C-alpha positions as YAML, in Angstrom:
chain: A
units: angstrom
residues:
- id: 1
  name: MET
  ca: [162.07, 179.39, 196.99]
- id: 2
  name: SER
  ca: [160.25, 178.67, 200.21]
- id: 3
  name: THR
  ca: [157.59, 181.17, 201.23]
- id: 4
  name: SER
  ca: [155.78, 181.98, 204.44]
- id: 5
  name: THR
  ca: [153.05, 184.34, 205.54]
- id: 6
  name: LEU
  ca: [153.70, 187.72, 207.12]
- id: 7
  name: SER
  ca: [150.66, 189.57, 208.44]
- id: 8
  name: THR
  ca: [150.43, 193.24, 209.30]
- id: 9
  name: LYS
  ca: [147.86, 195.93, 209.80]
- id: 10
  name: VAL
  ca: [147.92, 198.98, 207.56]
- id: 11
  name: PRO
  ca: [145.77, 202.11, 207.33]
- id: 12
  name: GLU
  ca: [142.75, 201.72, 205.08]
- id: 13
  name: ASP
  ca: [144.00, 204.29, 202.56]
- id: 14
  name: LEU
  ca: [147.28, 202.37, 202.14]
- id: 15
  name: ARG
  ca: [145.36, 199.12, 201.63]
- id: 16
  name: GLN
  ca: [143.26, 200.82, 198.96]
- id: 17
  name: ASP
  ca: [146.40, 202.10, 197.25]
- id: 18
  name: VAL
  ca: [147.87, 198.59, 197.18]
- id: 19
  name: TYR
  ca: [144.69, 197.24, 195.62]
- id: 20
  name: GLU
  ca: [144.65, 200.06, 193.06]
- id: 21
  name: ILE
  ca: [148.26, 199.35, 192.07]
- id: 22
  name: ALA
  ca: [147.47, 195.64, 191.86]
- id: 23
  name: LYS
  ca: [144.55, 196.33, 189.55]
- id: 24
  name: ILE
  ca: [146.59, 198.66, 187.32]
- id: 25
  name: GLU
  ca: [149.50, 196.22, 187.09]
- id: 26
  name: LYS
  ca: [147.27, 193.15, 186.85]
- id: 27
  name: ARG
  ca: [148.90, 191.59, 189.91]
- id: 28
  name: ARG
  ca: [147.60, 190.20, 193.14]
- id: 29
  name: PRO
  ca: [147.77, 192.59, 196.10]
- id: 30
  name: ALA
  ca: [150.11, 190.14, 197.85]
- id: 31
  name: SER
  ca: [152.55, 190.47, 194.92]
- id: 32
  name: VAL
  ca: [152.50, 194.26, 195.16]
- id: 33
  name: VAL
  ca: [153.22, 194.07, 198.89]
- id: 34
  name: ARG
  ca: [156.01, 191.51, 198.37]
- id: 35
  name: LEU
  ca: [157.66, 193.70, 195.72]
- id: 36
  name: ALA
  ca: [157.41, 196.74, 198.00]
- id: 37
  name: ILE
  ca: [159.00, 194.84, 200.89]
- id: 38
  name: GLU
  ca: [161.77, 193.48, 198.66]
- id: 39
  name: SER
  ca: [162.53, 196.99, 197.41]
- id: 40
  name: TYR
  ca: [162.62, 198.41, 200.94]
- id: 41
  name: VAL
  ca: [164.87, 195.65, 202.27]
- id: 42
  name: GLN
  ca: [167.31, 195.95, 199.34]
- id: 43
  name: THR
  ca: [167.49, 199.73, 199.76]
- id: 44
  name: TYR
  ca: [167.88, 199.45, 203.52]
- id: 45
  name: PHE
  ca: [170.82, 197.06, 203.35]
- id: 46
  name: ALA
  ca: [172.44, 199.04, 200.52]
- id: 47
  name: LEU
  ca: [172.19, 202.40, 202.29]
- id: 48
  name: HIS
  ca: [172.15, 201.57, 205.98]
- id: 49
  name: PRO
  ca: [175.84, 200.67, 206.44]
- id: 50
  name: GLN
  ca: [176.99, 203.95, 204.85]
- id: 51
  name: PHE
  ca: [174.34, 205.95, 206.72]
- id: 52
  name: LYS
  ca: [175.46, 204.40, 210.00]
- id: 53
  name: ALA
  ca: [179.12, 205.09, 209.18]
- id: 54
  name: ASP
  ca: [178.30, 208.72, 208.33]
- id: 55
  name: ILE
  ca: [176.45, 209.21, 211.62]
- id: 56
  name: LEU
  ca: [179.28, 207.65, 213.65]
- id: 57
  name: GLU
  ca: [181.78, 209.87, 211.85]
- id: 58
  name: ALA
  ca: [179.67, 212.97, 212.53]
- id: 59
  name: ARG
  ca: [179.31, 212.06, 216.21]
- id: 60
  name: GLU
  ca: [183.08, 211.62, 216.49]
- id: 61
  name: SER
  ca: [183.63, 215.02, 214.85]
- id: 62
  name: ILE
  ca: [181.25, 216.62, 217.34]
- id: 63
  name: ARG
  ca: [183.09, 214.97, 220.24]
- id: 64
  name: ASN
  ca: [186.37, 216.32, 218.84]
- id: 65
  name: GLY
  ca: [184.93, 219.81, 218.47]
- id: 66
  name: ASP
  ca: [185.21, 219.71, 214.68]
- id: 67
  name: VAL
  ca: [181.93, 221.46, 213.97]
- id: 68
  name: GLU
  ca: [180.94, 224.44, 211.87]
- id: 69
  name: ASP
  ca: [178.25, 226.92, 212.75]
- id: 70
  name: TYR
  ca: [175.12, 226.57, 210.69]
- id: 71
  name: PRO
  ca: [173.33, 229.84, 209.94]
- id: 72
  name: PHE
  ca: [169.62, 229.54, 210.55]
- id: 73
  name: GLY
  ca: [167.12, 231.41, 208.47]
...
């Protein structure tokens, strides 16, 4: 598998959390970040198509007047 570098800036507390996880799991911080990105991307592509379809369906229902009142409180 070919790899490349991806740089980003993160808040200091998030960086510290990554380093803490790396220490606990005996991994390099880069590995923790890579695993987190892989997890996010997999979840995104698994959920995003259905989420988008649900939103489009809801928008169509609103356009058609098929809405129910939602009681606040």
